[in-house]
SEKOLTOR-961485 format. One record per residue: x, y, z of N, C-alpha, C in turn. Coordinates in steps of 0.001 Angstrom, whole numbers, plus 500000, padded with zeros to 6 digits. Layout:
N
XYZXYZXYZ...
This chain:
649
214814479858251521213579479259251009213427479499249523213796480675249033213649480951247609214563480069246786215787479864247274216696478991246528216159477565246500215563477090247576214971475749247583213802475664246622213033476732246566211889476781245634212362476620244198213436477360243867213958477280242495214468475872242193215202475311243138215728473965242917214614472948242724213543473077243501212423472138243371211776472244242001211577473498241556210958473679240240211844473147239130213134473416239210214055472933238171214057471414238123214092470782239280214095469317239317212812468746238744211679469374239079210390468886238578210310469011237071210732470167236546210684470364235094211575469362234395212765469114234926213678468149234318213069466754234320212424466375235448211791465067235538210660464927234540209831465980234425208726465956233454209249465853232039210298466579231715210835466570230356211368465199229995212103464577230915212644463253230611211550462226230451210501462328231291209377461404231171208652461596229857208459462853229451207769463122228190208532462529227018209874462619227070210689462047225987210473460545225911210461459876227085210255458434227100208885458059226584207858458831226986206498458544226545206364458708225049206883459813224512206805460047223067207532458954222315208694458538222856209460457474222213208664456184222174207974455859223310207177454635223348206019454697222382205411455890222280204287456022221362204737455901219921205894456486219604206369456426218231206643454995217811207104454163218759207381452786218417206120452019218073204948452471218571203705451755218319202919452322217153203472453329216461202754453915215345202855453025214116201786452909213314201841452093212111202721452737211066203105451974210041203916452548208978203210453712208325203979454663207845203406455830207186202805455399205860201548455754205657200882455448204399200326456735203836200106456731202544199533457908201916198063457991202292197615459056202949196220459121203384195283459230202200194112458618202367193098458706201323192310459980201449191547460320200461190731461528200525189623461363201539189267462466202157188189462415203140186881462018202487186631462519201308185418462190200580185805461552199260185910460212199206186338459576197972185289459713196889185743459923195695184830460016194561185371459172193434184506458525192740184903457676191631185310458503190432185989457872189462186401458589188262185206458991187422185445459953186567184349460484185757183899459507184691184798458605184296184449457657183239184221456294183854183362455505183256183103454162183743184168453220183218184348452120183897185351451148183498184739449758183522185389448864182818184929447490182830185141446915184235184159446211184763184321445667186110185423444628186167186143444628187287187172443633187511186541442337187987187223441220187822186696439958188350186641440004189865185824439155190492185683439197191939186985439007192695187942438278192156189224438094192814190337438335191816191508438666192329192624439012191450193588437852191259193410436759191956194276435599191803193478434353192134193947433186191718193217431956192055192979431875193554191780431569193923191399431627195329190362430556195608190492429927196766189503428963197219189165429269198665187880429421198991187499429692200380187716428494201290188155427375200714188380426171201509189864425923201783190702426906201412192145426804201611192628427956202489193780427803203125194339428925203896194655430095202989194709431295203529195005432480202709196413432424202123196568433034200973197876433164200327198176434651200214198821435184201246199046436617201306200267437013200478200303438249199982201515438748199315202707438712200254203889438497199699205092438391200520205416439702201209205286440804200512205640442112201050204463443069200909204351444016201832203286445026201701203566445977200553202520446632200090202666447629199025203330448886199588204071449615198768204710450844199262203712451940199595202580451955198921201532452930199220200200452348198779199139453126198939197792452629198651197318452949197235198184453479196439197808453846195077197507452603194247196400452641193540196060451554192623195250452152191484195749452069190257195050452725189140193776452014188696193580450785189168192426450019188698191139450542189340190077450512188550188762450856189074187750449869188507186966449254189391186954449411190844188185448784191485188497449245192671189673448752193364189520447254193647190489446430193222190337444978193374190271444517194828190885445262195739190823444849197143189423445024197713188764446118197366187395446305197850186428445343197167186715445003195917185914443982195239186048442659195988187282442317196345187523441076197089186805441102198438186886442227199127186228442337200427184726442128200318184108442704199298182665442523199124182342441059198865183153440403198067182957438977197808183102438173199097184093438527199913184308437816201169183130437983202127182465439129202078181295439320202937180258438214202691180051437875201449179059436847201117179577435445201414180899435252201347181450433964201749181168433700203228181231434743204047180912434560205462179484434057205630178543434665204916177155434226205050176972432796204551177717432387203535177644430991203101178143430061204201179171430493204931179705429677206019178737429578207187177758430478207272176785430485208371175491429753208004175419429191206813174176428546206392173850427309207221172567427123207432172044425936208091171151425195207098170938423907207364170040423143206510170756422405205389170008422086204357170525421388203181171238422387202286172550422218202134173335423188201387173147423000199883173188424094199124172963424008197676174180423445196941173968423064195696175043422471194906176160423469194619175833424754194559176855425761194248177454426397195500177322425727196635177938426207197878179442426295197689180008427485197914181446427674197723182252427266198946181681427403200128182374427029201368182072425552201621182917424693201061182592423269201052182997422535202324183695423192203245183984422526204506182779422493205433181735423212205092180467423124205806179668421926205294178800421396206164177992420218205841176508420525206005175668419670205425174243419743205729174076419591207239173162420385207824173046420345209290171669420785209735171292420329210926170026420713211584168834420521210642168795419385209979167726419138209002166379418864209660166387418554210949165125418249211636164552419450212377165121420617212204164594421801212894163123421998212574162316422231213615160895422491213444160009421275213596160583420088213663159746418887213759158943418869215051159494419450216124158744419489217381157471420317217244157425421196216244156239422024216004155454421553214785155873420425214199155194419921213010155481420744211768156638421442211741157000422297210618158406421968210130158738422486208960160100422429208457160740423795208692161560423886209728162284425120210011163781424950209736164111423984208884165508423845208478165862424999207547167161425223207388167595426327206540167914427555207362168004428680206691168337429928207363169806429996207734170099430830208708171484431067209114171659430821210601172831430268210963173220430248212368173620431666212753173194432052213930173318433455214326174751433930214472175584433127215132176928433617215470177925432473215369178741432301216424179759431268216396179280429936216904177969429790217054177401428539217537176366428040216537175358427290217015174394426689216087172951427036216432172744428184217048171383428609217346170865429538216260169557429595216140168918430484215164167952431404215910168152432699215712167304433716216339166738434610215248165488434998215423164876435832214398165244437301214545165492437735215798165664439182216000166897439736215276168096439232215529169218439780214752169109439463213260168470438325212925168339437968211510167487438988210759166360439388211321165498440335210624166185441690210454166917442119211474167658443376211348168751443238210295169420442088210266170450441826209265169879441921207857168721441320207638168134441319206297167679442724205896167099443460206833166640444816206516167821445718206149168906445657206937170081446465206632170709446068205302170800444761205055171423444286203820170639444760202602169319444615202647168499445020201498168513446537201320168480447271202397168544448733202307169885449166201716170967448604202245172285448953201733172452448607200271171859447490199850171949447098198445171236448096197545170099448615198006169387449616197202170153450933197151170768451301198252171488452573198303172791452537197513173503451414197565174827451321196942174848450244195860173796450202195101173614449184194062174757449181193059175274450341192715176354450419191726177566449604192154177848449601193458178998448847193941178842447355193721177644446846193959177394445419193729177531445072192247177065445960191406177176445711189966178632445768189507179367446777189935180763446902189527181592445702189969181268445134191121182024443997191650181471442657191185180451442664190326179821441419189861179307440575191029178701441229192000178246440535193198176728440485193334175986440904192345174522440895192474173984439475192602174661438521191961174226437123192077174367436634193516175508436932194144175721436480195516174855437267196493174569438512196182173615439284196977172253438610196961171797438233195790170508437551195639170492436260196454171570435486196344171629434220197076171586434443198589172333435421199041172398435669200477171036436094201023170394437045200348169107437546200822168030436474200724168006435767199620166956434759199422167082433626200440168321433250200792168499432178201779167901432581203130168077433832203503167510434291204761166012434495204702165526435089203609164098435380203515163269434111203320163814433119202634163088431846202499162846431226203868163828431330204757163619430778206090162607431612206870162640432930206727161651433760207420160237433450206942160091433100205667158773432693205165158322431421205877159258430468206059158923429253206803158536429583208243159242430545208831158992430897210232157683431653210422157058432056209331155768432760209386154730431917208629154366430763209212153515429812208485152079430279208292151614431198209119150280431765208940150296433190209464149199433908209244149173435330209579149421435610211053149078434670211918149089434935213356150250434285214105151193433680213394152256432917214050153615433301213479154582433459214368155951433733213947156901432985214883157703432098214309158710431380215090159942432268215231160421432382216467161452433382216751162785432794217193162840431502217489164093430912217974164060429409217776165228428861217424165404427412217351166688427075218094166550426262219140167701425863219934167634426430221334168349425763222244168394426175223643169815426564224019169943427677224685171263428170225079171999427162225949171311426559226918171993425644227837172457424365227152171878424042226013172318422873225248173417423267224268173152424293223492174073424675222411175396425204222935175351426018223984176586426621224488177427425661225319176973424426225452177792423390226067178370422451225017178315422884223758178855422073222675179840422896221866180999422329221644182018422950220803182520421865219855181963421879218650182318420825217716181774421108216330181897420148215422181498420354214025179986420356213841179566420775212655178128420857212368177489419495212159178292418433212195177748417081212024177292416467213342177562417128214468177194416556215759176428417511216632175652418414216043174897419411216819173955418704217789174019419036219073173225418297220065171737418619219991170956417699220492169504417847220602169155417990222084167975418523222434166902418927221516167141420314220929166488420556219800166499421890219184165049422389219202164700422958220322163323423383220571162978424600219733161740424647219242161244425781218457160345426648219338160514427959219243159743428905220058159012429883219151157785430250219536156977431120218685156254432183219493155810433207218771154854434189219291153633434148218378152480434563218914151233434502218146150411435761218389149269435830217756148387436979217964147778436988219361147736435816220031147207435765221396148320435849222443149539435508222048150716435678222912151767436399222074151560437676221876152366438380220864153759438780221350154601438983220362155887439632220560155887440834219631155457441958220142155260443151219309156544443534218581157661443478219296158933443908218727159388443041217558159402441712217758159903440845216685158966440832215486157671440947215714156726440964214598156909442221213746157061443358214402157267444601213652158619444588212949159635444024213595160961443969212989160967443035211780160270441922211889160167441012210753159413441678209602158393442462209917157669443192208872158612444132208135159498444797208868160460445700208236161394444941207303161847443761207726162735442958206874162020442535205593160801442064205723160039441656204528159809442846203598159505443993204162159218445168203333160468445663202612161591445777203311162804446289202672163289445348201575163255444045201829163723443090200822162726442966199673161452443195199944160476443251198852160830444378197887161223445521198428161639446638197575162869446291196749163837445591197365165045445205196636164708444320195451163831443339195654163484442435194552162599443119193517161791444034193956160928444752193005161718445748192169162611446512192794163246447639192111164622447334191531165349446367192108166719446118191663166919444726191083166501443716191811166712442351191338165639441894190357164564442677190225163536442496189196162874441116189248162556440685190466161776439462190649160471439877191325159515440273190518158276440839191068157448439794191810157531438545191370156766437494192048157247437332193487158558437235193641159116437092194987158866438360195797158956439518195157158704440784195843157282440824196397156336440335195627154940440321196070154755439397197271155406438240197220155329437308198348155852437952199622156981438599199511157565439252200680156670440378201190156065441128200289155179442219200715153961441680201452153445440553201024152289439951201696152620439620203147153793439042203357154210438720204729154429439992205547154979441020204927155204442277205640153891442877206128152917442934205245151616443524205589150953442763206730150985441432206639150343440598207652151009440770209009152327440731209027153038440824210298152872442188210949152911443249210155152792444570210766151394444788211338150398444245210702149034444382211218148906443691212576149445442487212702149376441779213980150199442522215045151361443025214654152190443759215613151442444953216185150648445612215353149918446802215818148656446470216602148018445357216270146685445107216831146662444078217950147601443136217978147570442077218991147846442667220371147120442194221343147259442671222715147545441503223654148367441733224668149009443013224998150235443263224119150514444525223870151757444846223179152892444693224185153911443922223808154953443568224769156198443071224049157295443008224806158526442448224254158390440929224201159079440337223243158836438925222962159376437985224037160365438410224833160865437508225862159856437272226978158792438092227034157707437798227967157008436497227601157023436181226312156399434952225820157439433842225681158653434215225305159733433241225077160889433584226034160804433150227282161878433457228240163240432922227807163260431892226968164534431326226514165371432350225755164719433386225218165448434409224460166246435341225359165961435332226656166675436231227563168165435932227606168530434719227248169943434336227310170815435206226424170264435617225303171113436201224261170574437489223659169278437566223414168738438708222679167441439210223309167524439599224570166367440210225219166162441618224662164935441946224357164597443237223768164350444273224860164732445525224582164555446592225566163241447351225383162516447092224311161266447805224054160730447448222691159564448022222332158970447687221038158527448910220238158564450097220809158106451278220084159007451581218887160312451434219062161208451711217934160994450723216799160674449453217140160386448478216074159084448814215350158087449300216078156847449717215419157112450888214475157940451831214899158301452957214026159091452474212813160002451561213034160833450982211972159966450242210952159055449425211455158157448703210558157253449636209772156697450653210440155820451606209756156581452379208692157830452765209002158641453510208029158895452683206777159204451402206966159449450553205800158161450273205020157047450151205710155774449966205005155441451206204181155771452380204722155549453609203956156463453664202736157743453339202932158691453386201815158304452383200730157783451220201145157392450191200177156120450552199431155122451076200141153801451273199540153502452717199150154168453666199796153836455070199563152564455504200254151994454659201061150760454968201785151087455926202936150531457141202882150860458167203865150424457774205274149452456881205376149018456474206717150164455813207483151024455119206765152181454511207433153180455580207874153332456622207088154209457723207485153686458382208758152368458532208849151770459119210053151985458216211269151915456896211042152153455965212142153606456041212615154534456097211662155941456225212031156160457500212841155528458582212417155644459853213126155070459743214536153964459038214676153329458869215981154218458062216923154780456975216423155627456132217284156909456857217686157515457562216749158711458325217095158368459425218090157169459995217933156727461006218897156623460444220301156209459185220428156150458559221751157550458402222347158506458053221512159880457912221999160476459254222391160106460279221640160696461607221838159768462535222604158956461978223498157971462785224211158627463914224997159790463649225576160479464668226372161527465411225552162299464674224777163322465288223926163694464293222836164263464805221772164646463946220654165719462963221101165473461690220851166416460651221231167498460494220164168731460467220605169866460224219708170559458975220227170075457823219781170511456554220344171489455827219430172360455054220043173286454211219291172494453162218519172857452947217268172141451999216420172634450585216707171716449712217072172002448296217276170811447493216768170931446178216828169802445323216453168598445597217354168843446153218544167784446369219530167226447791219510167863448708218814167403450101218804167575450677217405166450450892216726166477451390215343165961452810215221165744453486216344165093454797216281165879455780215424167187455791215541167992456732214745167960456373213267167858455089212970167733454678211567166387455106210979165361455147211816164046455603211331164148457044210839164874457901211560165045459287211126165628459332209710166689458563209506167396458602208221166561457988207119165879456894207421165017456254206428163902457195205989163241457824206936162133458708206599162615459994205930163798460462206283164340461665205634164567461432204156164887460184203789165105459875202381163883459369201668162829459043202410161649458444201793160506459420201602160443460454202410159286461338202404159430462442201355158313462968200858158359464099199925158812465366200645159176466406199880159742467619200498158890468223201607157570468175201482156736468821202491156756468082203831157181466811203833157265466048205076158707465821205524159648466211204664161038465834204905161714466674205987161287467914206164162014468840207030162194468293208435161118467798209015161195467284210379162148466099210464161977465160209536162786463944209577164253464259209306164507465160208380165884465526208078166538466191209293165767467010210016166295467644211217166693466618212269165831465596212474166152464542213438167360463727212980167399463416211679168519462640211137169833463391211299169823464671211001171048465460211122171441465650212581170470465731213459170791465840214877171564464606215334171078463417214928171805462185215257173187462178214609173246462489213314174509462416212580175529463420213098175074464597213487176003465603214011176647465128215312175849464525216174176384464012217438177433462942217173177151462056216225178084460974215916179351461508215250179177462332214229180334462814213458181228463733214278180637464489215212181410465450215992181925464876217303181575463633217572181989463041218851183505463011218933184041463642219965185494463701220107186005462747221166187310462582221202187928461733222212187841462436223570187727461730224668187538460282224706186075459884224816185160460841224671183752460563224931183203459462224042183395459577222749182813458603221840183797458150220774185061458291221051186094457792220147187200457160220976187793456107220445189010455596221054190160456499220636191308456315221246192477457109220871192829456894219407192584455691218919192878455396217517191844455900216543190666456351217047189661456946216183188416456121215941188256454977216619187062454161216431185888454761217190184746454902216518183539455360217204183177454334218276183009454812219501182825453904220637181704454427221517180714453592221762179556453984222560179538453181223850179767453865224969179739453174226261178355452586226492178337451318226926177080450629227122176703449755225947177354449950224813177061449145223624178321448525223015179407449279222986180597448829222265181430447803223022181162447604224311181992446675225072181920445254224530180790444880223943180615443505223474180870443350221985180771444422221230180968444303219774181225445684219189182418446190219436182734447559219028182714447732217512183076446694216770183140446823215312181778447143214704180747446436215141179436446631214522178809447953214950179100448418216163178600449726216585179161450812215670180466450741215390181087451712214485180579451541213062180416450288212624179944450037211252178509450522211065177646450318212070176270450804211974176222452325211871177055452995212661177084454455212607177582454936211248178623454291210717179153454671209408178125454414208311177437453286208396176378452933207447175296454020207426174842454411208611173766455399208707174199456754208154175396457205208526175834458533208090176109458580206598176618457475206030176867457497204596175568457471203797174580456745204275173275456768203600172677458166203665172766458819204825172244460180204956172977461126204011174311461013203949175086461874203055174701461636201601174532460382201225174153460061199843172772460608199510171836460486200450170490461005200218170483462528200123171303463196200938171382464653200859171956465083199511172914464317199012173446464600197674172382464410196608171642463310196733170628462978195726169530464029195673169154464546196833168065465533196883168553466959196644169831467115196289170346468433195928170641469344197100170969468789198248171282469625199412172526470461199143172490471698199600173651472582199467174526472581200718174177471743201683174920471678202941176126470755202755177085471217201972178230470369201649179122470117202857179108471032203810179902470810205014179452469559205747178150469425205936177635468233206605177884466986205756177621467077204477177797465909203604179229465401203695180190466308203607181596465904203681181952465349205054181385465940206100181672465453207462181135464041207656179919463792207176179318462464207332180103461416206552180444461746205309181206460801204498182604460595205069183223461671205531184540461544206139184523460629207349183473460750208162183337459871209319183204458417208876182338458171207890182116456798207433183399456176206903184139456920206093185377456400205512186413456144206612186482457031207605187427456849208698187140455559209456185872455273209715185525454043210423185863452808209594185584452866208303185927451756207414187435451510207443188206452575207329189657452416207263190233451946208603189642452399209701190074451867211002189870450352211029188687449904210640188364448476210700189151447665209682189786448342208735190593447647207729192086447875207933192489448230209138193904448236209454194499449539209919193835450660209714194387451946210137194066452152211611194715451356212459194463451376213890195741451004214625195814451258215930197054450988216671197521449539216632196602448588216427196985447178216373197448446746214977197361447646213986197679447322212588196891446085212134195648446000212557194857444791212330193592445088211546193421444490210367192109444533209726191202443539210451190053443988210888189189443123211691188269442250210842188655442039209609187984441103208713188895439897208542188361438710208753189155437487208697189588437195207261190865436834207108191345436298205847191828437291204822192042438560205204192476439543204210193927439975204398194560439606205523195914440075205816196500439166206889197835439029206935198428438202207994198045438646209404197723439929209596197336440419210918195842440278211192195073439791210231193646439579210461193435438595211606192298438671212296192031437695213361192169436271212839192950435484213552193197434100213138192371433102213936191742433571215020190998432654215891189609433190216223188788433425215220187434433899215524186662432863216336185767433359217171184955432470218008183884431825217131184239430697216540183332429985215645183555428494215812182564427796216348182697426355216558182938425600215252182150425849214190182401425082212963183742425382212309184181426642212341185437426989211674186648426529212477186533426453213796187691426113214618188161424689214393187222423769214171187583422362214067187828421718215413187514422430216507187765421911217845186608421090218377186877420395219494185851419552220117185825419672221640186731420434222225186840420512223686186264421834224177185069421798224716184373423005225140185105423703226287185901422960227066186604423550228200187934424180227810188384423936226594189679424459226159189588424943224711188699425887224482188458426275223090189625427042222483190492427635223329191648428343222786192701427394222235192711426175222737193716425198222295193097424004221581191820424037221341191146422923220679190515423372219361191318423377218289192766423164218213193511424479218439194842424402218418195640425601218648195455426589217502195361426108216283195155426952215105193816426610214460193099427629214063191800427444213427191938426537212202191057425553212115191172424605210998190775425241209673189702426047209721189197426662208493189235428182208627189564428846207541189561430311207532188145430804207250187614431578208165186239432082208038186278433394207256186564433291205967186758434475205129185583435451205250185933436736205392184928437793205357184234438089206655184497437324207720183820437570209000184395438822209659183540439761210000183932440924210799183779440532212261184886440507212997184833440070214395184390441214215300184170440880216579183651441857217533184463443125217642185802443007217584186626444206217521187333444553218811188078445661218791188940446044219916188159446641221079188885446866222176188273447486223343188456448998223300188092449655224389188149451111224452189574451638224299190558450809224613191960451206224507192586450783223184191760450411222208192229449969220891193020448666220965192838447894222026193559446636222161192671445475221717193301444484221093192562443333220578193246442049221004192464441106221525192980439804221920192423438749220968193299438169220187192912437203219154192795435808219764191800435657220625191576434389221309190093434036221233189787432766221019188384432350220887187603432575222167188262432404223314187559432577224590187212434035224862187894434973224214187566436395224352186462436731223347185293436141223579184228436217222574183747437642222352183911438517223358183497439911223164184247440557222002185457440083221741186277440657220679186375439751219458186270438443219656186502437515218546185237436882217988184087437149218594182830436571218109182510437072216703181817436250215950181277436654214651179758436553214729179053437309213889177590437282213939177013437852212651175782437461212368175117437908211139175023439423211060174609440041212186174388441488212137175684442273212124176829441652212465178098442361212371178417442698210912178192441732210039178568441905208638177579442742207836176344442883208314175308443524207496175667444956207099175969445862208031176307447221207602177628447286206861178563446402207236179885446446206602179821445977205150178917445066204865178730444639203475178320445828202611177361446605203088176923447786202339178055448795202193178842448968203244179958449922203175181011449464202174181227448154202058182168447656201052181661447947199643180360447831199441179794448166198133179975449651197837179787450480198854180014451912198670181460452190198286182400451546198971183811451761198678184182451254197291183564450178196853183814449682195496183492450760194471182415451480194679181958452457193684182595453833193838183365454051194912183902455399195139185395455453195438185975454412196005187350454484196507188350454634195366189306455510195546190385455698194580191707455168195118191676454602196317192862453992196898192508452646197494193524451823197704193330450516198319193090450666199815192570449626200471192396449671201931193737449832202639193740450328203858194996450562204583195863449323204739195255448146204830196057446961205144197061446586204059196927447113202843197865446722201782199276447227202066199428448245202897200757448794203209201291448338204557200539447525205271200923447142206631201723445838206595202880445808207238203660444559207286203012443544208210203412442293208044202900441236208916203432441435210330202577441172211309202984441286212702202415442512213373201782442295214524201227443409215279202315444075216114202194445373216383203203446075217182203098445706218651204180445943219381204165445769220835203651447059221458202370447087221737201765448288222303202025448368223798202066449580224354202256449718225804201180448958226560201548448311227671200549447536228425199486448427229047198370447806229381197228448501229978197064448030231416196852448957232340196629448644233745195390449386234213194387448633234630193124449228235097192526450182234065192582449763232816191953450544231767192778451682231221194011451872231725194875452943231253196200452365230788196746452958229733198078452580229297199077452921230406200087452055230572201055452257231650201764453597231510202050454001230261202734455286230091201864456437230569200542456298230452199652457339230962199685457374232489199737456181233087199803456124234547201089456781235036202225456487234371203499457108234750203403458622234614202806459056233513202678460496233296201817461143234371200752460455234763199875460983235812200622461077237138201388460022237471202122460019238736203159461137238756203939461229237668204962462266237609204323463650237647203243463792236909202544465075236924202026465423238297201522464418239023201020464654240379202139465100241302203307464451241169204460464846241988204864466285241683204911466615240403205276467970240001204299468985240569203010468680240466201996469605240986202141469760242494202389468641243196202540468714244652203736469582245033204859469399244317206041470211244606205769471687244327205120471943243205204834473326242837203903473991243851202859473260244258201939473819245248202656474076246568203519473135246966204264473325248199205163474549248141205807474738246991206685475894246837205897477200246917204722477221246299203890478429246327203448478738247754203027477704248490202597477906249873203756478431250718204936477860250524206101478314251294206428479774250999206299480149249754206614481528249399205628482502250042204354482162250014203345483056250579203445483127252111203889482068252756203981482023254214205433482221254693206226482905253887207653482992254188207943483682255523207176484753255887207426485457257143207128484557258337205991483850258254205650482938259341206681481823259447207147481359258302208139480277258297209444480759258922209839482014258598211062482562259178210948482686260699209801483201261172209601483337262612209628481984263301208980481034262686208964479681263262210374479097263302211136479319262250212502478787262190213375479438263261213215480769263471214021481462264493213694480948265892212382480750266154211979480248267465212513478847267704212469478061266701212970476695266833214481476696267059215171477610266403216621477708266575216968478063268019216192479007268598216439479413269976216195478262270950215107477538270731214807476409271614215891475340271540216383475144270360217438474147270181218709474569270901219023475863270804220226476359271470220130476199272975218954476490273551218770476353274990218931474907275449218422473994274640218534472583275010219983472112275003220778472732274159222170472291274014223136472989274988222700473917275865223573474597276829224085473623277888225354473828278471225893472929279526225032472970280782224983471826281501224107471712282659224537472611283832225909472815284011226361473609285171225934475051285052225785475555283932225322476933283763223910477062284294223151476102284074221765476134284534221724476077286061222595475245286738222589475112288198223028476410288881224038477117288346224519478357288934223486479464288852222623479373288006221614480424287878220507480285288909220503479180289700219457478956290703220119478917292078219695479745293083220324479730294424220149478385295084221240477905295771221144476582296421220263476640297660219642475556298038218788475527299239219653475590300500219115476102301628219900476173302890220216474779303402221394474636304052221763473298304562220874472895305734220639471631305941219801471173307067220554471342308388219856471493309517220529471626310821221279470352311175222389470526311874223172469328312262222390468448313209222523467160312956221820466189313807222856465179314343223637465647315400224690464772315950224274464142317288223034464241317590222596463676318860221324462889318611221022462052319585219871461171319496218619461859320005217528461257319743216242461806320163216113461861321691216605460864322325216509460842323802217287461991324427218476462281323833219275463399324328218534464702324128217861464816322936217116466046322675216007466226323708215328465126324103214247465220325081214792465659326470215938465144326813216515465496328117216904466956328132217456467381326968217855468792326855216651469704326973215561469323326440214344470128326531213869470232327983213966469124328727213538469164330125214428470085330945215709470023330587216618470862331360216376472327331080216062472661329805215875474066329469214524474562329953213467473749329759212099474201330083211474473420331196212139473409332308211541472657333407210240473316333853209321472495334301208022472978334765207045473242333651207359472751332427206455472953331271206118471605330646205448470767331363205144469418330858204242469425329599203316470405329581202419470440328400203196470655327125204152471565327129204977471820325952205765470582325544206253469896326544207010468676326260206137467636325569204930467530326086204003466581325439203743466976323988203611468270323750203377468710322362204557468399321465205786468580322065206980468258321272206974466795320890206623465930321785206582464486321488205542464167320426204374464847320468203343464573319435203830464973318053204490466153318067204919466633316747206025465788316170206836465162317075207901464319316535207361462978316097
């Protein structure tokens, strides 16, 4: 038994070793090219430099990309600001131009788009043309739009230097004003806010150009008598944040005042109109795409922005009250999305409040940031390093990671500005933000920058009806086979939990584009413009994605093989241990079995001789009648006995 035990262990170890070699070999084949890693905390040079032009070569957003023939040997680039990050920031605004609705301006750079949806709002007696299409279709929703505008304006204020260095303040102004002008139209009076234009069942049955958008395009609203507490408070936050941008950075005080007026009006109705409720209670059509999960976080978000805009402490107290309602049992550390801004409220208030009020907010902000920055695999990170939140990232992993990076970098910047000595946290937050940016720009197992038009491996088939040039709703992957127009700057939905990406229009969870996807990433590009000392990872990546190991039931096949082999090894090892501990019983059992086997195999005649034979039967050479006569002769005069003999016979 001991020799068998040794042989089993040796065989198992050999099998495990050979499998490990194969697994490591397969993994090495899927690793991206070696690149020089960037600093965890990038810092700009001590001296200022003349800004570079927005692009480094002749470029037209209406033509296919012209990529370099060969990748760069490393990410080193002596120019500041880095021309690739300047280009990326410019591309962010090109995406928003491609999403415009209504009458396009004369300086529209994306000329393959056309005037569209000019009759929006006529069913309500209003002009609701303009604004932005929400995603890859032709519907307009206020909820993601207001969050998009608030994030964009906040990011612009925080990373203003990046916009200036890249000469992008003009395009920033255009992008924000195009969205806010439409929100002004959607808020025609103090008590009314239009929240949606278009019907899901109509729009999602159309796959074609912007010249044939189907009708009807119904307009939906909330009012002071049928309120949508969440959307009203969220719109107030957008008006307030962008009012600050125009007042403090873009220096258009007239427009800033207009935006502030709308913010004040909307927040008052959000707080006072009854019943307080989510807007889909009034507009069931919104359930198709952007149903809200609650309204308390939007009230806190709106109050925080009103405080930051006005400095009125009563708004700070309101924000504190609403957050207190959310955190009645324990502090909430929620993933940041268009539907949940509670964690952003912590960071906003930590940077907006004076020192005597900051401690509480900073504690909440750091609690959120610590959870995000310290999240390890596999709980909240993919194997490749993308921040991943179960329940949120399945539909748009890129924006979940970008929102987290946006929040942590703003917190780190504010801690620096206020003279915090907690450099460990500051470096951790910035390191996390930079890691997420670099993952989304190519430092990932797919070697794919998830921004369209920056590299041969960029998504080539984003889920976008106008950009695709297709007309067949039943075959969007092949209608047409290749995207007609390059949707420069669009950040797509992103990879799955296994870092895998399917570049197909029908896989909308990964290939969809949307307004709120680009909002945090635009701000992060501005940050990188002002701080990065190296180019993005994609400059060193060759064309062509690697052949990654296949996935089966959510696991890489090599992991499944490793699990199976490991299970076999464990089973053999456990069996050997049990045999060793029960060796005496096993020996006794084996001896008994050996004896039984020997007995069964003995010759049959030996067994017969050991048993005495039965006595032979008496001879029966006469008939019954003769026996009866013999009895009469022997026992004459005994008839009774004779009768008994006959009965017994």
